[in-house]
C-alpha positions as protocol buffer text, in pm:
chain_id: "A"
residue {
  index: 1
  type: UNK
  ca { x: -7882 y: 24156 z: -971 }
}
residue {
  index: 2
  type: UNK
  ca { x: -8211 y: 24282 z: -1238 }
}
residue {
  index: 3
  type: UNK
  ca { x: -8083 y: 24417 z: -1586 }
}
residue {
  index: 4
  type: UNK
  ca { x: -8242 y: 24753 z: -1783 }
}
residue {
  index: 5
  type: UNK
  ca { x: -8432 y: 24604 z: -2086 }
}
residue {
  index: 6
  type: UNK
  ca { x: -8279 y: 24674 z: -2423 }
}
residue {
  index: 7
  type: UNK
  ca { x: -8405 y: 24942 z: -2638 }
}
residue {
  index: 8
  type: UNK
  ca { x: -8537 y: 24908 z: -2984 }
}
residue {
  index: 9
  type: UNK
  ca { x: -8252 y: 25071 z: -3242 }
}
residue {
  index: 10
  type: UNK
  ca { x: -8487 y: 25337 z: -3369 }
}
residue {
  index: 11
  type: UNK
  ca { x: -8594 y: 25468 z: -3025 }
}
residue {
  index: 12
  type: UNK
  ca { x: -8174 y: 25507 z: -2921 }
}
residue {
  index: 13
  type: UNK
  ca { x: -8132 y: 25904 z: -2980 }
}
residue {
  index: 14
  type: UNK
  ca { x: -7765 y: 25917 z: -2932 }
}
residue {
  index: 15
  type: UNK
  ca { x: -7532 y: 25685 z: -2791 }
}
residue {
  index: 16
  type: UNK
  ca { x: -7106 y: 25657 z: -2748 }
}
residue {
  index: 17
  type: UNK
  ca { x: -6826 y: 25411 z: -2605 }
}
residue {
  index: 18
  type: UNK
  ca { x: -6993 y: 25504 z: -2270 }
}
residue {
  index: 19
  type: UNK
  ca { x: -7391 y: 25571 z: -2294 }
}
residue {
  index: 20
  type: UNK
  ca { x: -7682 y: 25556 z: -2489 }
}
residue {
  index: 21
  type: UNK
  ca { x: -7987 y: 25777 z: -2474 }
}
residue {
  index: 22
  type: UNK
  ca { x: -8335 y: 25704 z: -2605 }
}
residue {
  index: 23
  type: UNK
  ca { x: -8734 y: 25733 z: -2567 }
}
residue {
  index: 24
  type: UNK
  ca { x: -8836 y: 25504 z: -2334 }
}
residue {
  index: 25
  type: UNK
  ca { x: -9096 y: 25185 z: -2461 }
}
residue {
  index: 26
  type: UNK
  ca { x: -9357 y: 25290 z: -2096 }
}
residue {
  index: 27
  type: UNK
  ca { x: -9277 y: 25621 z: -2106 }
}
residue {
  index: 28
  type: UNK
  ca { x: -9491 y: 25837 z: -1830 }
}
residue {
  index: 29
  type: UNK
  ca { x: -9493 y: 26148 z: -2057 }
}
residue {
  index: 30
  type: UNK
  ca { x: -9427 y: 26209 z: -2469 }
}
residue {
  index: 31
  type: UNK
  ca { x: -9062 y: 26178 z: -2440 }
}
residue {
  index: 32
  type: UNK
  ca { x: -8949 y: 26040 z: -2169 }
}
residue {
  index: 33
  type: UNK
  ca { x: -8614 y: 25979 z: -2215 }
}
residue {
  index: 34
  type: UNK
  ca { x: -8323 y: 25750 z: -2040 }
}
residue {
  index: 35
  type: UNK
  ca { x: -7974 y: 25801 z: -2021 }
}
residue {
  index: 36
  type: UNK
  ca { x: -7773 y: 25516 z: -1944 }
}
residue {
  index: 37
  type: UNK
  ca { x: -7393 y: 25440 z: -1836 }
}
residue {
  index: 38
  type: UNK
  ca { x: -7322 y: 25083 z: -2117 }
}
residue {
  index: 39
  type: UNK
  ca { x: -7068 y: 24947 z: -1847 }
}
residue {
  index: 40
  type: UNK
  ca { x: -7267 y: 24782 z: -1504 }
}
residue {
  index: 41
  type: UNK
  ca { x: -7216 y: 25032 z: -1273 }
}
residue {
  index: 42
  type: UNK
  ca { x: -7424 y: 24972 z: -914 }
}
residue {
  index: 43
  type: UNK
  ca { x: -7420 y: 25322 z: -814 }
}
residue {
  index: 44
  type: UNK
  ca { x: -7267 y: 25657 z: -1007 }
}
residue {
  index: 45
  type: UNK
  ca { x: -7102 y: 25718 z: -702 }
}
residue {
  index: 46
  type: UNK
  ca { x: -6885 y: 25394 z: -828 }
}
residue {
  index: 47
  type: UNK
  ca { x: -6770 y: 25612 z: -1132 }
}
residue {
  index: 48
  type: UNK
  ca { x: -6520 y: 25845 z: -1196 }
}
residue {
  index: 49
  type: UNK
  ca { x: -6420 y: 26163 z: -1202 }
}
residue {
  index: 50
  type: UNK
  ca { x: -6392 y: 26167 z: -1581 }
}
residue {
  index: 51
  type: UNK
  ca { x: -6705 y: 25922 z: -1664 }
}
residue {
  index: 52
  type: UNK
  ca { x: -6950 y: 26119 z: -1430 }
}
residue {
  index: 53
  type: UNK
  ca { x: -6861 y: 26474 z: -1618 }
}
residue {
  index: 54
  type: UNK
  ca { x: -6950 y: 26257 z: -1905 }
}
residue {
  index: 55
  type: UNK
  ca { x: -7301 y: 26118 z: -1857 }
}
residue {
  index: 56
  type: UNK
  ca { x: -7318 y: 26487 z: -1629 }
}
residue {
  index: 57
  type: UNK
  ca { x: -7330 y: 26689 z: -2003 }
}
residue {
  index: 58
  type: UNK
  ca { x: -7508 y: 26371 z: -2189 }
}
residue {
  index: 59
  type: UNK
  ca { x: -7754 y: 26446 z: -1910 }
}
residue {
  index: 60
  type: UNK
  ca { x: -7741 y: 26803 z: -1947 }
}
residue {
  index: 61
  type: UNK
  ca { x: -7769 y: 26768 z: -2365 }
}
residue {
  index: 62
  type: UNK
  ca { x: -8004 y: 26519 z: -2325 }
}
residue {
  index: 63
  type: UNK
  ca { x: -8286 y: 26786 z: -2159 }
}
residue {
  index: 64
  type: UNK
  ca { x: -8209 y: 27104 z: -2357 }
}
residue {
  index: 65
  type: UNK
  ca { x: -8288 y: 26936 z: -2629 }
}
residue {
  index: 66
  type: UNK
  ca { x: -8646 y: 26753 z: -2521 }
}
residue {
  index: 67
  type: UNK
  ca { x: -8662 y: 27123 z: -2387 }
}
residue {
  index: 68
  type: UNK
  ca { x: -8616 y: 27208 z: -2744 }
}
residue {
  index: 69
  type: UNK
  ca { x: -8818 y: 26975 z: -2984 }
}
residue {
  index: 70
  type: UNK
  ca { x: -9128 y: 26967 z: -2687 }
}
residue {
  index: 71
  type: UNK
  ca { x: -9071 y: 27353 z: -2648 }
}
residue {
  index: 72
  type: UNK
  ca { x: -9033 y: 27256 z: -2207 }
}
residue {
  index: 73
  type: UNK
  ca { x: -9030 y: 27477 z: -1967 }
}
residue {
  index: 74
  type: UNK
  ca { x: -8891 y: 27168 z: -1745 }
}
residue {
  index: 75
  type: UNK
  ca { x: -8785 y: 26835 z: -1812 }
}
residue {
  index: 76
  type: UNK
  ca { x: -8760 y: 26631 z: -1458 }
}
residue {
  index: 77
  type: UNK
  ca { x: -8418 y: 26437 z: -1381 }
}
residue {
  index: 78
  type: UNK
  ca { x: -8540 y: 26133 z: -1187 }
}
residue {
  index: 79
  type: UNK
  ca { x: -8200 y: 25895 z: -1102 }
}
residue {
  index: 80
  type: UNK
  ca { x: -8310 y: 25575 z: -958 }
}
residue {
  index: 81
  type: UNK
  ca { x: -8093 y: 25274 z: -853 }
}
residue {
  index: 82
  type: UNK
  ca { x: -8339 y: 25055 z: -790 }
}
residue {
  index: 83
  type: UNK
  ca { x: -8146 y: 24864 z: -1085 }
}
residue {
  index: 84
  type: UNK
  ca { x: -7828 y: 24842 z: -914 }
}
residue {
  index: 85
  type: UNK
  ca { x: -7736 y: 24986 z: -1257 }
}
residue {
  index: 86
  type: UNK
  ca { x: -7653 y: 25402 z: -1352 }
}
residue {
  index: 87
  type: UNK
  ca { x: -7930 y: 25557 z: -1539 }
}
residue {
  index: 88
  type: UNK
  ca { x: -8053 y: 25844 z: -1555 }
}
residue {
  index: 89
  type: UNK
  ca { x: -8458 y: 25950 z: -1632 }
}
residue {
  index: 90
  type: UNK
  ca { x: -8575 y: 26240 z: -1842 }
}
residue {
  index: 91
  type: UNK
  ca { x: -8930 y: 26286 z: -1784 }
}
residue {
  index: 92
  type: UNK
  ca { x: -9069 y: 26678 z: -1974 }
}
residue {
  index: 93
  type: UNK
  ca { x: -9336 y: 26811 z: -1796 }
}
residue {
  index: 94
  type: UNK
  ca { x: -9602 y: 26996 z: -2022 }
}
residue {
  index: 95
  type: UNK
  ca { x: -9874 y: 27138 z: -1816 }
}
residue {
  index: 96
  type: UNK
  ca { x: -9919 y: 27024 z: -1446 }
}
residue {
  index: 97
  type: UNK
  ca { x: -9646 y: 27114 z: -1182 }
}
residue {
  index: 98
  type: UNK
  ca { x: -9462 y: 26908 z: -861 }
}
residue {
  index: 99
  type: UNK
  ca { x: -9497 y: 26565 z: -804 }
}
residue {
  index: 100
  type: UNK
  ca { x: -9843 y: 26483 z: -1042 }
}
residue {
  index: 101
  type: UNK
  ca { x: -9669 y: 26387 z: -1329 }
}
residue {
  index: 102
  type: UNK
  ca { x: -9542 y: 26076 z: -1134 }
}
residue {
  index: 103
  type: UNK
  ca { x: -9885 y: 25967 z: -1065 }
}
residue {
  index: 104
  type: UNK
  ca { x: -9863 y: 25890 z: -1435 }
}
residue {
  index: 105
  type: UNK
  ca { x: -9926 y: 25546 z: -1531 }
}
residue {
  index: 106
  type: UNK
  ca { x: -9711 y: 25452 z: -1802 }
}
residue {
  index: 107
  type: UNK
  ca { x: -9853 y: 25315 z: -2123 }
}
residue {
  index: 108
  type: UNK
  ca { x: -9650 y: 25109 z: -2394 }
}
residue {
  index: 109
  type: UNK
  ca { x: -9501 y: 25254 z: -2733 }
}
residue {
  index: 110
  type: UNK
  ca { x: -9432 y: 25135 z: -2983 }
}
residue {
  index: 111
  type: UNK
  ca { x: -9425 y: 25477 z: -3248 }
}
residue {
  index: 112
  type: UNK
  ca { x: -9076 y: 25605 z: -3149 }
}
residue {
  index: 113
  type: UNK
  ca { x: -9012 y: 25878 z: -3478 }
}
residue {
  index: 114
  type: UNK
  ca { x: -8922 y: 26163 z: -3275 }
}
residue {
  index: 115
  type: UNK
  ca { x: -8611 y: 25984 z: -3172 }
}
residue {
  index: 116
  type: UNK
  ca { x: -8519 y: 26077 z: -3524 }
}
residue {
  index: 117
  type: UNK
  ca { x: -8570 y: 26410 z: -3507 }
}
residue {
  index: 118
  type: UNK
  ca { x: -8369 y: 26420 z: -3122 }
}
residue {
  index: 119
  type: UNK
  ca { x: -8136 y: 26311 z: -3272 }
}
residue {
  index: 120
  type: UNK
  ca { x: -8083 y: 26529 z: -3497 }
}
residue {
  index: 121
  type: UNK
  ca { x: -8107 y: 26807 z: -3249 }
}
residue {
  index: 122
  type: UNK
  ca { x: -7890 y: 26655 z: -3033 }
}
residue {
  index: 123
  type: UNK
  ca { x: -7614 y: 26552 z: -3275 }
}
residue {
  index: 124
  type: UNK
  ca { x: -7669 y: 26969 z: -3353 }
}
residue {
  index: 125
  type: UNK
  ca { x: -7552 y: 27048 z: -2983 }
}
residue {
  index: 126
  type: UNK
  ca { x: -7141 y: 27066 z: -2976 }
}
residue {
  index: 127
  type: UNK
  ca { x: -6998 y: 26821 z: -2680 }
}
């Protein structure tokens, strides 16, 4: 089993005892984030209902936060289980439609300054 990469601390903009949310180091678009279940679970179906509900609430708040900060209409949700660790990718969609966004080549970033803005917006929401 492959592990998820450890995010830089400055990329994390939400964390609790079950999940963390961060900007990814190789984003498809600006603001590309990931919501990661901390405990190793190979598939989303392995989560208890209460845990699944918690995960999806965080995904929902992350989506709302990204839409607000970047003034977006759409944020794509991608559940990819190739590394067998529950996590959701949230990919902001800017000026294009459909699956074209998935043709972008991820480029490494080291500037996670938007994480602080996202954190402030995220924590202002009612959980």
